[in-house]
ChimeraX commands (.cxc) that place a marker at each C-alpha (Angstrom):
marker #1 position -4.99,11.04,-104.52 radius 0.5
marker #1 position -7.65,8.40,-104.94 radius 0.5
marker #1 position -9.66,7.16,-101.96 radius 0.5
marker #1 position -8.30,3.62,-102.53 radius 0.5
marker #1 position -4.68,4.77,-102.38 radius 0.5
marker #1 position -5.38,6.82,-99.25 radius 0.5
marker #1 position -7.05,3.82,-97.59 radius 0.5
marker #1 position -4.08,1.63,-98.53 radius 0.5
marker #1 position -1.64,4.09,-96.95 radius 0.5
marker #1 position -3.72,4.30,-93.77 radius 0.5
marker #1 position -3.90,0.50,-93.48 radius 0.5
marker #1 position -0.13,0.26,-93.93 radius 0.5
marker #1 position 0.60,2.91,-91.28 radius 0.5
marker #1 position -2.04,2.31,-88.59 radius 0.5
marker #1 position -1.53,-0.79,-86.40 radius 0.5
marker #1 position -4.23,-3.38,-87.04 radius 0.5
marker #1 position -6.19,-4.24,-83.91 radius 0.5
marker #1 position -9.36,-5.28,-85.70 radius 0.5
marker #1 position -8.60,-8.85,-86.80 radius 0.5
marker #1 position -10.86,-11.07,-84.68 radius 0.5
marker #1 position -11.13,-8.43,-81.99 radius 0.5
marker #1 position -7.42,-7.73,-82.29 radius 0.5
marker #1 position -6.01,-11.26,-82.46 radius 0.5
marker #1 position -5.69,-14.20,-84.79 radius 0.5
marker #1 position -7.70,-17.40,-84.95 radius 0.5
marker #1 position -4.86,-19.07,-83.02 radius 0.5
marker #1 position -5.18,-16.45,-80.26 radius 0.5
marker #1 position -8.90,-17.08,-79.99 radius 0.5
marker #1 position -8.45,-20.87,-79.87 radius 0.5
marker #1 position -5.85,-20.50,-77.10 radius 0.5
marker #1 position -8.15,-18.20,-75.11 radius 0.5
marker #1 position -11.02,-20.67,-75.45 radius 0.5
marker #1 position -8.76,-23.48,-74.22 radius 0.5
marker #1 position -7.56,-21.30,-71.34 radius 0.5
marker #1 position -11.16,-20.50,-70.42 radius 0.5
marker #1 position -12.06,-24.19,-70.36 radius 0.5
marker #1 position -8.89,-25.32,-68.55 radius 0.5
marker #1 position -8.82,-22.65,-65.87 radius 0.5
marker #1 position -12.51,-22.13,-65.19 radius 0.5
marker #1 position -14.29,-25.48,-65.43 radius 0.5
marker #1 position -15.46,-26.31,-61.92 radius 0.5
marker #1 position -14.64,-22.80,-60.64 radius 0.5
marker #1 position -17.41,-20.62,-59.18 radius 0.5
marker #1 position -19.68,-23.70,-59.01 radius 0.5
marker #1 position -19.66,-23.97,-62.80 radius 0.5
marker #1 position -20.16,-27.67,-63.56 radius 0.5
marker #1 position -20.71,-27.12,-67.28 radius 0.5
marker #1 position -17.98,-26.10,-69.66 radius 0.5
marker #1 position -17.68,-22.29,-69.66 radius 0.5
marker #1 position -17.92,-20.40,-72.93 radius 0.5
marker #1 position -16.46,-17.10,-74.08 radius 0.5
marker #1 position -19.18,-14.58,-74.88 radius 0.5
marker #1 position -17.21,-11.36,-75.53 radius 0.5
marker #1 position -13.51,-10.61,-75.83 radius 0.5
marker #1 position -10.94,-8.02,-76.87 radius 0.5
marker #1 position -7.28,-8.53,-77.70 radius 0.5
marker #1 position -4.59,-5.85,-77.89 radius 0.5
marker #1 position -1.58,-7.26,-79.75 radius 0.5
marker #1 position 0.05,-3.82,-79.95 radius 0.5
marker #1 position 0.83,-3.68,-76.23 radius 0.5
marker #1 position 3.87,-5.30,-74.66 radius 0.5
marker #1 position 2.99,-7.86,-73.49 radius 0.5
marker #1 position -0.20,-8.37,-75.52 radius 0.5
marker #1 position -3.35,-8.40,-73.35 radius 0.5
marker #1 position -6.75,-10.00,-73.72 radius 0.5
marker #1 position -9.93,-9.32,-71.78 radius 0.5
marker #1 position -12.33,-12.26,-71.86 radius 0.5
marker #1 position -15.95,-12.32,-70.72 radius 0.5
marker #1 position -17.24,-15.85,-70.11 radius 0.5
marker #1 position -20.44,-17.51,-69.01 radius 0.5
marker #1 position -20.97,-20.92,-67.51 radius 0.5
marker #1 position -23.80,-22.87,-65.98 radius 0.5
marker #1 position -26.94,-20.82,-65.24 radius 0.5
marker #1 position -25.94,-17.35,-64.07 radius 0.5
marker #1 position -22.23,-17.87,-63.44 radius 0.5
marker #1 position -19.87,-15.70,-65.43 radius 0.5
marker #1 position -17.10,-13.18,-65.13 radius 0.5
marker #1 position -14.15,-11.59,-66.87 radius 0.5
marker #1 position -10.49,-12.46,-66.81 radius 0.5
marker #1 position -7.35,-10.87,-68.19 radius 0.5
marker #1 position -4.71,-12.90,-69.99 radius 0.5
marker #1 position -1.29,-11.95,-71.31 radius 0.5
marker #1 position 0.64,-13.47,-74.18 radius 0.5
marker #1 position 4.25,-14.54,-73.70 radius 0.5
marker #1 position 7.01,-13.90,-76.24 radius 0.5
marker #1 position 6.71,-17.58,-77.18 radius 0.5
marker #1 position 3.08,-16.97,-78.16 radius 0.5
marker #1 position 1.31,-18.69,-75.25 radius 0.5
marker #1 position -1.62,-17.01,-73.48 radius 0.5
marker #1 position -1.82,-17.33,-69.68 radius 0.5
marker #1 position -4.33,-16.20,-67.09 radius 0.5
marker #1 position -3.12,-13.01,-65.38 radius 0.5
marker #1 position -6.06,-12.32,-63.07 radius 0.5
marker #1 position -9.79,-12.86,-62.91 radius 0.5
marker #1 position -12.71,-12.86,-60.53 radius 0.5
marker #1 position -16.40,-13.55,-60.28 radius 0.5
marker #1 position -17.41,-10.26,-61.83 radius 0.5
marker #1 position -16.84,-7.65,-64.50 radius 0.5
marker #1 position -14.04,-5.09,-64.42 radius 0.5
marker #1 position -14.24,-1.37,-64.98 radius 0.5
marker #1 position -11.45,0.35,-66.89 radius 0.5
marker #1 position -10.14,1.76,-63.59 radius 0.5
marker #1 position -10.10,-1.68,-61.96 radius 0.5
marker #1 position -8.05,-3.06,-64.88 radius 0.5
marker #1 position -5.60,-0.20,-64.37 radius 0.5
marker #1 position -5.53,-0.86,-60.61 radius 0.5
marker #1 position -4.56,-4.49,-61.35 radius 0.5
marker #1 position -1.63,-3.32,-63.48 radius 0.5
marker #1 position -2.99,-3.14,-67.02 radius 0.5
marker #1 position -1.57,0.00,-68.69 radius 0.5
marker #1 position -4.16,2.77,-68.94 radius 0.5
marker #1 position -4.25,2.92,-72.75 radius 0.5
marker #1 position -4.56,-0.88,-72.97 radius 0.5
marker #1 position -7.34,-1.02,-70.36 radius 0.5
marker #1 position -9.25,1.70,-72.20 radius 0.5
marker #1 position -8.79,-0.08,-75.53 radius 0.5
marker #1 position -9.89,-3.47,-74.17 radius 0.5
marker #1 position -13.07,-2.16,-72.54 radius 0.5
marker #1 position -14.00,-0.11,-75.62 radius 0.5
marker #1 position -13.44,-2.97,-78.06 radius 0.5
marker #1 position -15.21,-5.96,-76.54 radius 0.5
marker #1 position -16.74,-8.00,-79.36 radius 0.5
marker #1 position -18.99,-11.03,-79.41 radius 0.5
marker #1 position -17.33,-14.34,-80.13 radius 0.5
marker #1 position -17.54,-14.96,-83.90 radius 0.5
marker #1 position -19.93,-17.66,-85.01 radius 0.5
marker #1 position -17.89,-20.64,-86.28 radius 0.5
marker #1 position -18.06,-21.17,-90.02 radius 0.5
marker #1 position -18.96,-24.71,-91.15 radius 0.5
marker link #1:1,2 radius 0.2
marker link #1:2,3 radius 0.2
marker link #1:3,4 radius 0.2
marker link #1:4,5 radius 0.2
marker link #1:5,6 radius 0.2
marker link #1:6,7 radius 0.2
marker link #1:7,8 radius 0.2
marker link #1:8,9 radius 0.2
marker link #1:9,10 radius 0.2
marker link #1:10,11 radius 0.2
marker link #1:11,12 radius 0.2
marker link #1:12,13 radius 0.2
marker link #1:13,14 radius 0.2
marker link #1:14,15 radius 0.2
marker link #1:15,16 radius 0.2
marker link #1:16,17 radius 0.2
marker link #1:17,18 radius 0.2
marker link #1:18,19 radius 0.2
marker link #1:19,20 radius 0.2
marker link #1:20,21 radius 0.2
marker link #1:21,22 radius 0.2
marker link #1:22,23 radius 0.2
marker link #1:23,24 radius 0.2
marker link #1:24,25 radius 0.2
marker link #1:25,26 radius 0.2
marker link #1:26,27 radius 0.2
marker link #1:27,28 radius 0.2
marker link #1:28,29 radius 0.2
marker link #1:29,30 radius 0.2
marker link #1:30,31 radius 0.2
marker link #1:31,32 radius 0.2
marker link #1:32,33 radius 0.2
marker link #1:33,34 radius 0.2
marker link #1:34,35 radius 0.2
marker link #1:35,36 radius 0.2
marker link #1:36,37 radius 0.2
marker link #1:37,38 radius 0.2
marker link #1:38,39 radius 0.2
marker link #1:39,40 radius 0.2
marker link #1:40,41 radius 0.2
marker link #1:41,42 radius 0.2
marker link #1:42,43 radius 0.2
marker link #1:43,44 radius 0.2
marker link #1:44,45 radius 0.2
marker link #1:45,46 radius 0.2
marker link #1:46,47 radius 0.2
marker link #1:47,48 radius 0.2
marker link #1:48,49 radius 0.2
marker link #1:49,50 radius 0.2
marker link #1:50,51 radius 0.2
marker link #1:51,52 radius 0.2
marker link #1:52,53 radius 0.2
marker link #1:53,54 radius 0.2
marker link #1:54,55 radius 0.2
marker link #1:55,56 radius 0.2
marker link #1:56,57 radius 0.2
marker link #1:57,58 radius 0.2
marker link #1:58,59 radius 0.2
marker link #1:59,60 radius 0.2
marker link #1:60,61 radius 0.2
marker link #1:61,62 radius 0.2
marker link #1:62,63 radius 0.2
marker link #1:63,64 radius 0.2
marker link #1:64,65 radius 0.2
marker link #1:65,66 radius 0.2
marker link #1:66,67 radius 0.2
marker link #1:67,68 radius 0.2
marker link #1:68,69 radius 0.2
marker link #1:69,70 radius 0.2
marker link #1:70,71 radius 0.2
marker link #1:71,72 radius 0.2
marker link #1:72,73 radius 0.2
marker link #1:73,74 radius 0.2
marker link #1:74,75 radius 0.2
marker link #1:75,76 radius 0.2
marker link #1:76,77 radius 0.2
marker link #1:77,78 radius 0.2
marker link #1:78,79 radius 0.2
marker link #1:79,80 radius 0.2
marker link #1:80,81 radius 0.2
marker link #1:81,82 radius 0.2
marker link #1:82,83 radius 0.2
marker link #1:83,84 radius 0.2
marker link #1:84,85 radius 0.2
marker link #1:85,86 radius 0.2
marker link #1:86,87 radius 0.2
marker link #1:87,88 radius 0.2
marker link #1:88,89 radius 0.2
marker link #1:89,90 radius 0.2
marker link #1:90,91 radius 0.2
marker link #1:91,92 radius 0.2
marker link #1:92,93 radius 0.2
marker link #1:93,94 radius 0.2
marker link #1:94,95 radius 0.2
marker link #1:95,96 radius 0.2
marker link #1:96,97 radius 0.2
marker link #1:97,98 radius 0.2
marker link #1:98,99 radius 0.2
marker link #1:99,100 radius 0.2
marker link #1:100,101 radius 0.2
marker link #1:101,102 radius 0.2
marker link #1:102,103 radius 0.2
marker link #1:103,104 radius 0.2
marker link #1:104,105 radius 0.2
marker link #1:105,106 radius 0.2
marker link #1:106,107 radius 0.2
marker link #1:107,108 radius 0.2
marker link #1:108,109 radius 0.2
marker link #1:109,110 radius 0.2
marker link #1:110,111 radius 0.2
marker link #1:111,112 radius 0.2
marker link #1:112,113 radius 0.2
marker link #1:113,114 radius 0.2
marker link #1:114,115 radius 0.2
marker link #1:115,116 radius 0.2
marker link #1:116,117 radius 0.2
marker link #1:117,118 radius 0.2
marker link #1:118,119 radius 0.2
marker link #1:119,120 radius 0.2
marker link #1:120,121 radius 0.2
marker link #1:121,122 radius 0.2
marker link #1:122,123 radius 0.2
marker link #1:123,124 radius 0.2
marker link #1:124,125 radius 0.2
marker link #1:125,126 radius 0.2
marker link #1:126,127 radius 0.2
marker link #1:127,128 radius 0.2
marker link #1:128,129 radius 0.2
view
């Protein structure tokens, strides 16, 4: 069996979590909007916060996202969002710090999802002109 055919079979069988950190461009846009809507003015962040790293697991039910953001000066944190069946992301929980895998589990994120999210944090892609 050729390497190409084997790769094609693997891609067809294995769930794809690698597209934009696991999500689509629409997912990323929604998470950016959620970051701006929910966090502007929070934690003494007068400037618009920005996503720095993120991971999305669309294979879980519901889909989860872990988002690392930074705002004015040294403000920043992580939050967890979930995606509804209608395709809308909403803030599930977040604080003024970073979460360990165990803390995500303690807050109700399934163990396999928490492990996946922490292991697959990626920098926000640079926009293409």
